[in-house]
A tleap script that builds the chain and sets N, CA, C and O, in Angstrom:
source leaprc.protein.ff14SB
mol = sequence {
  NMET THR ARG ARG ILE GLU VAL GLY SER ILE
  GLY ARG VAL GLU GLY GLU GLY ALA LEU ASP
  LEU THR VAL GLU ASN GLY ALA LEU THR SER
  VAL ARG LEU ASP ILE PHE GLU ALA PRO ARG
  TYR PHE GLU ALA LEU LEU VAL GLY ARG ASP
  HIE ARG GLU ALA PRO ASP LEU THR ALA ARG
  ILE CYS GLY ILE CYS PRO ALA ALA TYR GLN
  MET SER ALA VAL HIE ALA LEU GLU ALA GLY
  THR ASP THR ILE LEU PRO PRO THR LEU ARG
  ALA LEU ARG ARG LEU LEU TYR CYS GLY GLU
  TRP ILE GLU SER HIE ALA LEU HIE LEU HIE
  LEU LEU HIE ALA PRO ASP PHE LEU GLY TYR
  GLN ASP ALA ILE GLN LEU ALA GLY ASP LEU
  PRO ASP VAL VAL LYS GLN ALA LEU CGLU
}
set mol.1.N position { 0.772 -1.252 0.123 }
set mol.1.CA position { -0.002 0.173 0.063 }
set mol.1.C position { 0.936 1.263 0.186 }
set mol.1.O position { 1.874 1.303 0.981 }
set mol.2.N position { 0.566 2.282 -0.788 }
set mol.2.CA position { 1.404 3.404 -1.008 }
set mol.2.C position { 0.274 4.592 -0.486 }
set mol.2.O position { -0.905 4.742 -0.807 }
set mol.3.N position { 0.956 5.201 0.250 }
set mol.3.CA position { 0.226 6.687 0.793 }
set mol.3.C position { 1.077 7.761 0.460 }
set mol.3.O position { 2.283 7.725 0.702 }
set mol.4.N position { 0.457 8.812 -0.136 }
set mol.4.CA position { 1.267 10.193 -0.301 }
set mol.4.C position { 0.547 11.132 0.543 }
set mol.4.O position { -0.668 11.121 0.744 }
set mol.5.N position { 1.375 11.924 1.007 }
set mol.5.CA position { 1.122 12.999 1.908 }
set mol.5.C position { 1.658 14.425 1.364 }
set mol.5.O position { 2.877 14.597 1.368 }
set mol.6.N position { 0.853 15.403 0.921 }
set mol.6.CA position { 1.324 16.496 0.528 }
set mol.6.C position { 0.752 17.551 1.326 }
set mol.6.O position { -0.453 17.591 1.577 }
set mol.7.N position { 1.677 18.502 1.777 }
set mol.7.CA position { 1.361 19.754 2.436 }
set mol.7.C position { 1.826 20.934 1.374 }
set mol.7.O position { 2.958 21.203 0.971 }
set mol.8.N position { 0.637 21.502 1.084 }
set mol.8.CA position { 1.042 22.465 -0.077 }
set mol.8.C position { 1.663 23.835 0.360 }
set mol.8.O position { 2.238 24.565 -0.447 }
set mol.9.N position { 1.517 24.129 1.648 }
set mol.9.CA position { 2.073 25.398 2.328 }
set mol.9.C position { 2.609 25.168 3.695 }
set mol.9.O position { 1.955 24.636 4.593 }
set mol.10.N position { 3.643 25.527 3.793 }
set mol.10.CA position { 4.484 25.342 5.322 }
set mol.10.C position { 4.551 26.852 5.627 }
set mol.10.O position { 5.163 27.642 4.909 }
set mol.11.N position { 3.820 27.226 6.837 }
set mol.11.CA position { 4.147 28.410 7.557 }
set mol.11.C position { 5.403 28.378 8.475 }
set mol.11.O position { 5.959 27.387 8.948 }
set mol.12.N position { 5.703 29.614 8.609 }
set mol.12.CA position { 6.890 29.836 9.811 }
set mol.12.C position { 8.222 29.226 9.394 }
set mol.12.O position { 9.021 28.618 10.106 }
set mol.13.N position { 8.295 29.494 8.166 }
set mol.13.CA position { 9.723 29.265 7.701 }
set mol.13.C position { 10.191 30.551 6.956 }
set mol.13.O position { 9.314 31.262 6.467 }
set mol.14.N position { 11.435 30.895 6.834 }
set mol.14.CA position { 11.859 31.848 6.072 }
set mol.14.C position { 11.622 31.440 4.452 }
set mol.14.O position { 12.128 30.562 3.753 }
set mol.15.N position { 10.788 32.307 4.227 }
set mol.15.CA position { 10.075 31.897 2.641 }
set mol.15.C position { 8.923 31.225 2.832 }
set mol.15.O position { 8.210 31.288 3.833 }
set mol.16.N position { 8.756 30.602 1.895 }
set mol.16.CA position { 7.354 29.763 1.731 }
set mol.16.C position { 8.030 28.354 1.516 }
set mol.16.O position { 9.177 28.128 1.129 }
set mol.17.N position { 7.079 27.500 1.847 }
set mol.17.CA position { 7.254 26.027 1.864 }
set mol.17.C position { 6.413 24.990 1.262 }
set mol.17.O position { 5.212 25.224 1.124 }
set mol.18.N position { 6.906 23.878 0.892 }
set mol.18.CA position { 5.865 22.717 0.595 }
set mol.18.C position { 6.665 21.574 1.016 }
set mol.18.O position { 7.894 21.543 1.082 }
set mol.19.N position { 5.572 20.325 1.388 }
set mol.19.CA position { 6.412 19.103 1.818 }
set mol.19.C position { 5.731 17.971 1.081 }
set mol.19.O position { 4.515 18.159 1.045 }
set mol.20.N position { 6.094 16.918 0.515 }
set mol.20.CA position { 5.661 16.038 0.013 }
set mol.20.C position { 6.389 14.706 0.299 }
set mol.20.O position { 7.578 14.539 0.029 }
set mol.21.N position { 5.495 13.647 0.937 }
set mol.21.CA position { 6.071 12.485 1.517 }
set mol.21.C position { 5.457 11.441 0.798 }
set mol.21.O position { 4.356 11.570 0.262 }
set mol.22.N position { 6.233 10.254 0.763 }
set mol.22.CA position { 5.636 8.961 0.157 }
set mol.22.C position { 5.852 7.864 1.253 }
set mol.22.O position { 6.920 7.752 1.855 }
set mol.23.N position { 4.739 7.042 1.475 }
set mol.23.CA position { 4.931 6.080 2.502 }
set mol.23.C position { 4.534 4.564 1.609 }
set mol.23.O position { 3.504 4.336 0.975 }
set mol.24.N position { 5.567 3.785 1.787 }
set mol.24.CA position { 5.178 2.353 1.205 }
set mol.24.C position { 5.318 1.123 2.062 }
set mol.24.O position { 6.409 0.721 2.467 }
set mol.25.N position { 4.157 0.540 2.321 }
set mol.25.CA position { 4.166 -0.458 3.171 }
set mol.25.C position { 4.732 -0.047 4.622 }
set mol.25.O position { 5.604 -0.702 5.191 }
set mol.26.N position { 4.199 0.991 5.100 }
set mol.26.CA position { 4.661 1.643 6.322 }
set mol.26.C position { 5.868 2.295 6.574 }
set mol.26.O position { 6.154 2.752 7.681 }
set mol.27.N position { 6.675 2.362 5.470 }
set mol.27.CA position { 7.989 2.904 5.486 }
set mol.27.C position { 8.123 4.161 4.817 }
set mol.27.O position { 7.563 4.273 3.727 }
set mol.28.N position { 8.752 5.100 5.268 }
set mol.28.CA position { 8.783 6.220 4.362 }
set mol.28.C position { 9.799 6.137 3.324 }
set mol.28.O position { 10.937 5.799 3.653 }
set mol.29.N position { 9.528 6.405 2.112 }
set mol.29.CA position { 10.396 6.026 1.105 }
set mol.29.C position { 10.853 7.249 0.161 }
set mol.29.O position { 11.730 7.135 -0.695 }
set mol.30.N position { 10.138 8.440 0.431 }
set mol.30.CA position { 10.394 9.583 -0.392 }
set mol.30.C position { 10.186 10.775 0.514 }
set mol.30.O position { 9.178 10.730 1.219 }
set mol.31.N position { 10.871 11.700 0.600 }
set mol.31.CA position { 10.731 13.002 1.138 }
set mol.31.C position { 11.284 14.172 0.439 }
set mol.31.O position { 12.490 14.336 0.259 }
set mol.32.N position { 10.249 15.080 0.003 }
set mol.32.CA position { 10.845 16.172 -0.770 }
set mol.32.C position { 10.122 17.590 -0.052 }
set mol.32.O position { 8.911 17.801 0.003 }
set mol.33.N position { 11.157 18.443 0.450 }
set mol.33.CA position { 10.927 19.753 0.955 }
set mol.33.C position { 11.299 20.958 0.197 }
set mol.33.O position { 12.481 21.294 0.117 }
set mol.34.N position { 10.319 21.652 -0.385 }
set mol.34.CA position { 10.664 22.854 -1.109 }
set mol.34.C position { 10.764 24.234 -0.363 }
set mol.34.O position { 9.854 24.476 0.429 }
set mol.35.N position { 11.518 24.941 -0.482 }
set mol.35.CA position { 11.302 26.161 0.277 }
set mol.35.C position { 11.511 27.092 -0.873 }
set mol.35.O position { 12.553 27.024 -1.525 }
set mol.36.N position { 10.509 28.021 -1.177 }
set mol.36.CA position { 10.761 28.753 -2.264 }
set mol.36.C position { 10.310 30.255 -2.187 }
set mol.36.O position { 9.514 30.418 -1.261 }
set mol.37.N position { 10.551 31.241 -2.795 }
set mol.37.CA position { 10.007 32.547 -2.646 }
set mol.37.C position { 9.666 33.181 -4.021 }
set mol.37.O position { 10.224 32.788 -5.045 }
set mol.38.N position { 8.887 34.010 -4.023 }
set mol.38.CA position { 8.560 34.635 -5.370 }
set mol.38.C position { 9.752 35.650 -5.630 }
set mol.38.O position { 10.416 36.117 -4.704 }
set mol.39.N position { 9.959 35.940 -6.907 }
set mol.39.CA position { 11.018 36.950 -7.249 }
set mol.39.C position { 10.397 38.253 -6.472 }
set mol.39.O position { 9.204 38.528 -6.341 }
set mol.40.N position { 11.565 38.998 -5.979 }
set mol.40.CA position { 11.313 40.458 -5.349 }
set mol.40.C position { 11.502 41.550 -6.342 }
set mol.40.O position { 10.818 42.572 -6.302 }
set mol.41.N position { 12.508 41.322 -7.314 }
set mol.41.CA position { 12.953 42.208 -8.459 }
set mol.41.C position { 13.630 43.203 -7.852 }
set mol.41.O position { 13.522 44.282 -8.435 }
set mol.42.N position { 14.492 43.203 -6.581 }
set mol.42.CA position { 15.227 44.242 -6.229 }
set mol.42.C position { 16.217 44.749 -6.857 }
set mol.42.O position { 16.839 45.746 -6.491 }
set mol.43.N position { 16.465 43.981 -8.018 }
set mol.43.CA position { 17.453 44.293 -8.926 }
set mol.43.C position { 17.315 45.737 -9.595 }
set mol.43.O position { 18.220 46.529 -9.856 }
set mol.44.N position { 15.841 45.879 -9.817 }
set mol.44.CA position { 15.372 47.188 -10.355 }
set mol.44.C position { 15.955 48.137 -9.486 }
set mol.44.O position { 16.577 49.037 -10.052 }
set mol.45.N position { 15.906 48.165 -8.161 }
set mol.45.CA position { 16.368 49.293 -7.248 }
set mol.45.C position { 17.714 49.805 -7.719 }
set mol.45.O position { 18.008 51.000 -7.672 }
set mol.46.N position { 18.625 48.736 -8.233 }
set mol.46.CA position { 19.940 49.136 -8.430 }
set mol.46.C position { 20.291 49.882 -9.867 }
set mol.46.O position { 21.322 50.538 -10.011 }
set mol.47.N position { 19.245 49.691 -10.975 }
set mol.47.CA position { 19.427 50.224 -12.104 }
set mol.47.C position { 19.555 51.858 -12.064 }
set mol.47.O position { 18.691 52.587 -11.578 }
set mol.48.N position { 20.786 52.313 -12.660 }
set mol.48.CA position { 20.965 53.720 -12.703 }
set mol.48.C position { 21.814 54.078 -11.157 }
set mol.48.O position { 22.312 55.201 -11.085 }
set mol.49.N position { 21.920 53.446 -10.340 }
set mol.49.CA position { 22.414 53.937 -9.130 }
set mol.49.C position { 23.904 53.637 -9.050 }
set mol.49.O position { 24.422 52.669 -9.607 }
set mol.50.N position { 24.555 54.534 -8.319 }
set mol.50.CA position { 25.862 54.517 -8.190 }
set mol.50.C position { 26.341 53.055 -7.750 }
set mol.50.O position { 25.695 52.650 -6.783 }
set mol.51.N position { 27.180 52.281 -8.153 }
set mol.51.CA position { 27.512 50.900 -7.406 }
set mol.51.C position { 27.896 50.711 -6.085 }
set mol.51.O position { 27.794 49.697 -5.396 }
set mol.52.N position { 28.372 51.856 -5.798 }
set mol.52.CA position { 28.719 52.012 -4.092 }
set mol.52.C position { 27.512 51.988 -3.000 }
set mol.52.O position { 27.591 51.831 -1.782 }
set mol.53.N position { 26.374 52.194 -3.821 }
set mol.53.CA position { 25.153 51.930 -3.225 }
set mol.53.C position { 24.461 50.628 -2.887 }
set mol.53.O position { 23.623 50.427 -2.008 }
set mol.54.N position { 25.018 49.726 -3.824 }
set mol.54.CA position { 24.461 48.346 -3.875 }
set mol.54.C position { 24.536 47.718 -2.651 }
set mol.54.O position { 23.505 47.212 -2.208 }
set mol.55.N position { 25.675 47.645 -1.950 }
set mol.55.CA position { 25.694 46.985 -0.610 }
set mol.55.C position { 24.518 47.298 0.486 }
set mol.55.O position { 23.980 46.508 1.262 }
set mol.56.N position { 24.279 48.769 0.296 }
set mol.56.CA position { 23.334 49.289 1.522 }
set mol.56.C position { 21.874 49.067 0.915 }
set mol.56.O position { 20.965 48.783 1.694 }
set mol.57.N position { 21.664 49.166 -0.223 }
set mol.57.CA position { 20.148 48.993 -0.708 }
set mol.57.C position { 19.912 47.405 -0.501 }
set mol.57.O position { 18.938 47.021 0.147 }
set mol.58.N position { 20.810 46.517 -1.056 }
set mol.58.CA position { 20.741 45.108 -1.151 }
set mol.58.C position { 20.317 44.517 0.560 }
set mol.58.O position { 19.459 43.696 0.885 }
set mol.59.N position { 21.228 45.251 1.374 }
set mol.59.CA position { 20.904 44.982 2.741 }
set mol.59.C position { 19.496 44.946 3.357 }
set mol.59.O position { 19.273 44.391 4.433 }
set mol.60.N position { 18.520 45.588 2.594 }
set mol.60.CA position { 16.978 45.895 2.923 }
set mol.60.C position { 16.388 44.845 2.230 }
set mol.60.O position { 15.160 44.930 2.256 }
set mol.61.N position { 16.798 43.928 1.647 }
set mol.61.CA position { 16.058 43.183 0.961 }
set mol.61.C position { 15.376 42.104 2.073 }
set mol.61.O position { 14.247 41.673 1.840 }
set mol.62.N position { 16.109 41.681 3.299 }
set mol.62.CA position { 15.637 40.828 4.263 }
set mol.62.C position { 16.010 41.433 5.740 }
set mol.62.O position { 17.166 41.598 6.127 }
set mol.63.N position { 14.912 41.715 6.447 }
set mol.63.CA position { 14.953 42.129 7.855 }
set mol.63.C position { 15.986 41.249 8.622 }
set mol.63.O position { 16.863 41.715 9.349 }
set mol.64.N position { 15.783 39.921 8.377 }
set mol.64.CA position { 16.245 38.854 9.208 }
set mol.64.C position { 17.680 38.537 8.886 }
set mol.64.O position { 18.378 38.065 9.784 }
set mol.65.N position { 18.193 38.752 7.678 }
set mol.65.CA position { 19.525 38.444 7.214 }
set mol.65.C position { 19.949 39.501 6.334 }
set mol.65.O position { 20.058 39.293 5.125 }
set mol.66.N position { 20.205 40.667 6.875 }
set mol.66.CA position { 20.793 41.838 5.892 }
set mol.66.C position { 22.158 41.417 5.666 }
set mol.66.O position { 22.483 41.598 4.493 }
set mol.67.N position { 23.067 40.919 6.384 }
set mol.67.CA position { 24.556 40.814 6.163 }
set mol.67.C position { 24.541 39.945 5.200 }
set mol.67.O position { 25.331 40.313 4.330 }
set mol.68.N position { 23.852 38.642 4.839 }
set mol.68.CA position { 23.939 37.963 3.689 }
set mol.68.C position { 23.944 38.678 2.538 }
set mol.68.O position { 24.774 38.448 1.658 }
set mol.69.N position { 22.885 39.751 2.411 }
set mol.69.CA position { 22.259 40.345 1.149 }
set mol.69.C position { 23.566 41.297 0.885 }
set mol.69.O position { 24.228 41.292 -0.153 }
set mol.70.N position { 23.794 42.088 1.999 }
set mol.70.CA position { 24.918 42.993 1.801 }
set mol.70.C position { 26.123 42.380 1.249 }
set mol.70.O position { 26.637 42.772 0.202 }
set mol.71.N position { 26.549 41.467 1.921 }
set mol.71.CA position { 27.716 40.741 1.482 }
set mol.71.C position { 27.834 40.141 0.164 }
set mol.71.O position { 28.946 40.020 -0.349 }
set mol.72.N position { 26.658 39.711 -0.491 }
set mol.72.CA position { 26.620 39.275 -1.750 }
set mol.72.C position { 26.826 40.565 -2.685 }
set mol.72.O position { 27.451 40.423 -3.736 }
set mol.73.N position { 26.404 41.599 -2.386 }
set mol.73.CA position { 26.571 42.708 -3.252 }
set mol.73.C position { 28.065 43.134 -3.217 }
set mol.73.O position { 28.654 43.569 -4.206 }
set mol.74.N position { 28.648 42.963 -1.939 }
set mol.74.CA position { 30.043 43.315 -1.804 }
set mol.74.C position { 30.929 42.313 -2.727 }
set mol.74.O position { 31.873 42.668 -3.434 }
set mol.75.N position { 30.483 41.114 -2.593 }
set mol.75.CA position { 31.175 39.982 -3.296 }
set mol.75.C position { 31.166 40.264 -4.831 }
set mol.75.O position { 32.192 40.150 -5.502 }
set mol.76.N position { 30.072 40.603 -5.311 }
set mol.76.CA position { 29.856 40.946 -6.662 }
set mol.76.C position { 30.617 42.153 -7.228 }
set mol.76.O position { 31.040 42.212 -8.382 }
set mol.77.N position { 30.762 43.211 -6.195 }
set mol.77.CA position { 31.427 44.384 -6.612 }
set mol.77.C position { 33.093 43.931 -6.604 }
set mol.77.O position { 33.864 44.346 -7.470 }
set mol.78.N position { 33.485 43.097 -5.590 }
set mol.78.CA position { 34.774 42.931 -5.514 }
set mol.78.C position { 35.357 41.785 -6.853 }
set mol.78.O position { 36.504 41.694 -7.290 }
set mol.79.N position { 34.237 41.077 -7.233 }
set mol.79.CA position { 34.555 40.084 -8.478 }
set mol.79.C position { 34.711 41.015 -9.562 }
set mol.79.O position { 35.642 40.850 -10.350 }
set mol.80.N position { 33.973 41.899 -9.685 }
set mol.80.CA position { 33.914 42.724 -10.833 }
set mol.80.C position { 35.220 43.782 -11.049 }
set mol.80.O position { 35.581 44.341 -12.085 }
set mol.81.N position { 35.757 43.843 -9.771 }
set mol.81.CA position { 36.864 44.671 -9.740 }
set mol.81.C position { 38.232 43.929 -9.535 }
set mol.81.O position { 39.279 44.544 -9.333 }
set mol.82.N position { 38.141 42.482 -9.606 }
set mol.82.CA position { 39.203 41.595 -9.314 }
set mol.82.C position { 39.899 41.911 -7.937 }
set mol.82.O position { 41.120 41.915 -7.781 }
set mol.83.N position { 39.042 42.156 -7.033 }
set mol.83.CA position { 39.590 42.486 -5.579 }
set mol.83.C position { 39.955 41.202 -4.847 }
set mol.83.O position { 39.167 40.257 -4.862 }
set mol.84.N position { 41.171 41.128 -4.179 }
set mol.84.CA position { 41.325 39.861 -3.524 }
set mol.84.C position { 41.595 40.341 -1.909 }
set mol.84.O position { 42.394 41.210 -1.558 }
set mol.85.N position { 40.830 39.647 -1.150 }
set mol.85.CA position { 41.084 40.046 0.261 }
set mol.85.C position { 42.012 39.476 1.105 }
set mol.85.O position { 42.416 38.339 0.859 }
set mol.86.N position { 42.470 40.173 2.194 }
set mol.86.CA position { 43.609 39.683 3.050 }
set mol.86.C position { 42.717 38.508 3.728 }
set mol.86.O position { 41.509 38.407 3.514 }
set mol.87.N position { 43.378 37.718 4.487 }
set mol.87.CA position { 42.671 36.375 5.070 }
set mol.87.C position { 41.962 36.969 6.574 }
set mol.87.O position { 41.086 36.323 7.149 }
set mol.88.N position { 42.464 38.237 7.078 }
set mol.88.CA position { 41.865 38.581 8.303 }
set mol.88.C position { 40.672 39.202 7.872 }
set mol.88.O position { 39.769 39.169 8.708 }
set mol.89.N position { 40.406 39.784 6.750 }
set mol.89.CA position { 39.094 40.388 6.520 }
set mol.89.C position { 38.157 39.383 6.180 }
set mol.89.O position { 36.956 39.519 6.413 }
set mol.90.N position { 38.672 38.320 5.607 }
set mol.90.CA position { 37.821 37.311 5.212 }
set mol.90.C position { 37.155 36.607 6.522 }
set mol.90.O position { 35.987 36.219 6.546 }
set mol.91.N position { 38.097 36.496 7.643 }
set mol.91.CA position { 37.681 35.937 8.974 }
set mol.91.C position { 36.733 36.865 9.591 }
set mol.91.O position { 35.740 36.470 10.201 }
set mol.92.N position { 37.048 38.150 9.427 }
set mol.92.CA position { 36.144 39.083 10.183 }
set mol.92.C position { 34.863 38.884 9.624 }
set mol.92.O position { 33.900 38.868 10.390 }
set mol.93.N position { 34.644 38.677 8.002 }
set mol.93.CA position { 33.355 38.635 7.426 }
set mol.93.C position { 32.675 37.341 7.893 }
set mol.93.O position { 31.446 37.329 7.957 }
set mol.94.N position { 33.384 36.251 8.226 }
set mol.94.CA position { 32.894 34.930 8.413 }
set mol.94.C position { 32.363 35.169 9.887 }
set mol.94.O position { 31.360 34.517 10.180 }
set mol.95.N position { 32.836 35.926 10.765 }
set mol.95.CA position { 32.485 36.340 12.053 }
set mol.95.C position { 31.094 36.914 11.962 }
set mol.95.O position { 30.164 36.536 12.675 }
set mol.96.N position { 31.006 37.907 10.984 }
set mol.96.CA position { 29.600 38.661 10.784 }
set mol.96.C position { 28.551 37.647 10.227 }
set mol.96.O position { 27.394 37.800 10.618 }
set mol.97.N position { 28.789 36.757 9.467 }
set mol.97.CA position { 27.865 35.718 9.033 }
set mol.97.C position { 27.370 34.850 10.333 }
set mol.97.O position { 26.178 34.724 10.611 }
set mol.98.N position { 28.318 34.331 11.011 }
set mol.98.CA position { 27.939 33.734 12.143 }
set mol.98.C position { 27.236 34.207 13.146 }
set mol.98.O position { 26.474 33.496 13.801 }
set mol.99.N position { 27.441 35.576 13.387 }
set mol.99.CA position { 26.697 36.343 14.195 }
set mol.99.C position { 25.103 36.367 13.679 }
set mol.99.O position { 24.132 36.147 14.404 }
set mol.100.N position { 25.075 36.640 12.465 }
set mol.100.CA position { 23.761 36.602 11.886 }
set mol.100.C position { 22.896 35.327 11.938 }
set mol.100.O position { 21.705 35.318 12.249 }
set mol.101.N position { 23.612 34.281 11.607 }
set mol.101.CA position { 23.070 32.873 11.709 }
set mol.101.C position { 22.599 32.675 13.048 }
set mol.101.O position { 21.504 32.117 13.131 }
set mol.102.N position { 23.234 33.039 14.242 }
set mol.102.CA position { 22.784 32.830 15.709 }
set mol.102.C position { 21.656 33.757 15.844 }
set mol.102.O position { 20.606 33.355 16.345 }
set mol.103.N position { 21.783 34.941 15.446 }
set mol.103.CA position { 20.643 35.861 15.733 }
set mol.103.C position { 19.338 35.317 14.817 }
set mol.103.O position { 18.207 35.403 15.297 }
set mol.104.N position { 19.504 34.879 13.774 }
set mol.104.CA position { 18.269 34.348 12.747 }
set mol.104.C position { 17.781 33.155 13.723 }
set mol.104.O position { 16.666 33.160 14.244 }
set mol.105.N position { 18.742 32.126 13.916 }
set mol.105.CA position { 18.043 30.779 14.578 }
set mol.105.C position { 17.324 31.279 16.049 }
set mol.105.O position { 16.319 30.660 16.400 }
set mol.106.N position { 17.788 32.306 16.848 }
set mol.106.CA position { 17.299 32.755 18.164 }
set mol.106.C position { 15.915 33.200 17.853 }
set mol.106.O position { 14.942 32.676 18.397 }
set mol.107.N position { 15.823 34.094 17.044 }
set mol.107.CA position { 14.754 34.768 16.629 }
set mol.107.C position { 13.524 33.703 16.125 }
set mol.107.O position { 12.354 33.801 16.495 }
set mol.108.N position { 13.994 32.775 15.298 }
set mol.108.CA position { 13.216 31.745 14.713 }
set mol.108.C position { 12.465 30.837 15.813 }
set mol.108.O position { 11.282 30.500 15.862 }
set mol.109.N position { 13.598 30.538 16.728 }
set mol.109.CA position { 13.258 29.585 17.739 }
set mol.109.C position { 12.081 30.358 18.593 }
set mol.109.O position { 10.931 29.920 18.553 }
set mol.110.N position { 12.359 31.337 19.242 }
set mol.110.CA position { 11.630 32.103 20.217 }
set mol.110.C position { 10.388 32.648 19.354 }
set mol.110.O position { 9.279 32.452 19.852 }
set mol.111.N position { 10.442 33.221 18.282 }
set mol.111.CA position { 9.145 33.810 17.765 }
set mol.111.C position { 8.249 32.986 16.844 }
set mol.111.O position { 7.031 33.156 16.789 }
set mol.112.N position { 8.904 32.103 16.140 }
set mol.112.CA position { 8.170 31.046 15.257 }
set mol.112.C position { 7.812 29.695 15.783 }
set mol.112.O position { 6.732 29.110 15.696 }
set mol.113.N position { 8.853 29.337 16.309 }
set mol.113.CA position { 8.584 27.813 16.796 }
set mol.113.C position { 8.077 27.799 18.352 }
set mol.113.O position { 7.211 26.966 18.617 }
set mol.114.N position { 8.423 28.433 19.134 }
set mol.114.CA position { 8.236 28.921 20.632 }
set mol.114.C position { 6.562 28.722 20.745 }
set mol.114.O position { 6.091 27.817 21.433 }
set mol.115.N position { 5.813 29.564 20.076 }
set mol.115.CA position { 4.466 29.492 20.086 }
set mol.115.C position { 3.730 28.216 19.859 }
set mol.115.O position { 2.841 27.760 20.580 }
set mol.116.N position { 4.271 27.635 18.635 }
set mol.116.CA position { 3.643 26.223 18.268 }
set mol.116.C position { 3.992 25.170 19.433 }
set mol.116.O position { 3.086 24.456 19.861 }
set mol.117.N position { 5.229 25.070 19.926 }
set mol.117.CA position { 5.733 24.202 20.838 }
set mol.117.C position { 4.812 24.464 22.496 }
set mol.117.O position { 4.628 23.674 23.421 }
set mol.118.N position { 4.444 25.728 22.343 }
set mol.118.CA position { 3.758 25.871 23.917 }
set mol.118.C position { 2.248 26.170 23.811 }
set mol.118.O position { 1.487 26.444 24.739 }
set mol.119.N position { 1.933 26.052 22.348 }
set mol.119.CA position { 0.224 25.809 22.205 }
set mol.119.C position { -0.229 27.288 21.899 }
set mol.119.O position { -1.426 27.502 22.095 }
set mol.120.N position { 0.536 28.345 21.450 }
set mol.120.CA position { -0.054 29.492 20.863 }
set mol.120.C position { -0.145 29.674 19.507 }
set mol.120.O position { 0.529 29.043 18.693 }
set mol.121.N position { -0.994 30.555 19.222 }
set mol.121.CA position { -1.141 30.930 17.629 }
set mol.121.C position { -0.066 31.638 17.125 }
set mol.121.O position { 0.486 31.338 16.066 }
set mol.122.N position { 0.265 32.586 17.849 }
set mol.122.CA position { 1.679 33.227 17.436 }
set mol.122.C position { 2.448 33.874 18.557 }
set mol.122.O position { 2.121 33.630 19.718 }
set mol.123.N position { 3.530 34.748 18.262 }
set mol.123.CA position { 4.395 35.201 19.399 }
set mol.123.C position { 3.725 36.306 20.074 }
set mol.123.O position { 4.241 36.648 21.138 }
set mol.124.N position { 2.484 37.062 19.613 }
set mol.124.CA position { 1.787 38.159 20.129 }
set mol.124.C position { 1.010 37.493 21.307 }
set mol.124.O position { 1.023 38.041 22.409 }
set mol.125.N position { 0.309 36.284 21.098 }
set mol.125.CA position { -0.406 35.782 21.929 }
set mol.125.C position { 0.485 35.222 23.190 }
set mol.125.O position { 0.143 35.388 24.361 }
set mol.126.N position { 1.614 34.570 22.805 }
set mol.126.CA position { 2.699 34.203 23.693 }
set mol.126.C position { 3.172 35.057 24.604 }
set mol.126.O position { 3.424 34.681 25.749 }
set mol.127.N position { 3.348 36.312 24.196 }
set mol.127.CA position { 3.877 37.556 24.882 }
set mol.127.C position { 2.805 37.566 25.844 }
set mol.127.O position { 3.146 37.462 27.022 }
set mol.128.N position { 1.654 37.664 25.598 }
set mol.128.CA position { 0.464 38.162 26.706 }
set mol.128.C position { 0.707 37.089 27.902 }
set mol.128.O position { 0.585 37.500 29.055 }
set mol.129.N position { 1.029 35.803 27.684 }
set mol.129.CA position { 1.039 34.994 28.899 }
set mol.129.C position { 2.534 34.720 29.414 }
set mol.129.O position { 2.723 34.512 30.613 }
set mol.130.N position { 3.491 34.722 28.586 }
set mol.130.CA position { 4.708 34.296 28.760 }
set mol.130.C position { 5.774 35.516 28.311 }
set mol.130.O position { 6.631 35.254 27.467 }
set mol.131.N position { 5.704 36.663 28.816 }
set mol.131.CA position { 6.452 37.833 28.028 }
set mol.131.C position { 7.852 37.584 28.228 }
set mol.131.O position { 8.635 38.158 27.472 }
set mol.132.N position { 8.336 36.757 29.197 }
set mol.132.CA position { 10.047 36.516 29.256 }
set mol.132.C position { 10.393 35.682 28.176 }
set mol.132.O position { 11.524 35.815 27.710 }
set mol.133.N position { 9.533 34.742 27.628 }
set mol.133.CA position { 10.046 33.903 26.571 }
set mol.133.C position { 10.185 34.991 25.290 }
set mol.133.O position { 11.225 34.973 24.631 }
set mol.134.N position { 9.305 35.766 25.016 }
set mol.134.CA position { 9.512 36.736 24.017 }
set mol.134.C position { 10.461 37.776 24.089 }
set mol.134.O position { 10.963 38.250 23.070 }
set mol.135.N position { 10.765 38.195 25.323 }
set mol.135.CA position { 11.826 39.120 25.678 }
set mol.135.C position { 13.122 38.530 25.545 }
set mol.135.O position { 14.030 39.261 25.148 }
set mol.136.N position { 13.414 37.070 25.868 }
set mol.136.CA position { 14.504 36.493 25.701 }
set mol.136.C position { 15.150 36.741 24.136 }
set mol.136.O position { 16.310 37.063 23.880 }
set mol.137.N position { 13.999 36.483 23.137 }
set mol.137.CA position { 14.488 36.731 21.738 }
set mol.137.C position { 15.043 37.849 21.309 }
set mol.137.O position { 15.950 37.920 20.480 }
set mol.138.N position { 14.306 39.086 22.074 }
set mol.138.CA position { 14.725 40.304 21.506 }
set mol.138.C position { 15.869 40.978 22.487 }
set mol.138.O position { 16.189 42.158 22.341 }
set mol.139.N position { 16.364 40.272 23.335 }
set mol.139.CA position { 17.535 40.824 24.017 }
set mol.139.C position { 18.996 40.548 23.191 }
set mol.139.O position { 20.057 40.962 23.658 }
savepdb mol mol.pdb
quit
């Protein structure tokens, strides 16, 4: 017996998502997780602008991960100018990325997953009963 489970939309992930599972004779045989986002066309914001504005403009694409977008623009500018970075600067950039990952995971855990785990519809309702849980994410 084959059973297929399709979840067309998964909330509380960064972006949009879908899940497709196949179970054959009681055993999971296939899992497909799709995380997707519609195009945002932020490139149009850069047309006609000074190239030095690109890192600051692209950093505003995402409020959760601005450093990733900002550094993508910086990497593009550096590639276009054949810029080679010293190892110490590469290490500092790595620290910036790591800090952003920690922040993103903490916000995701406290504001998106905690309400589900604790039986609340969202972080606003959670904050009404357990404000310390939400404050912890914002500190």
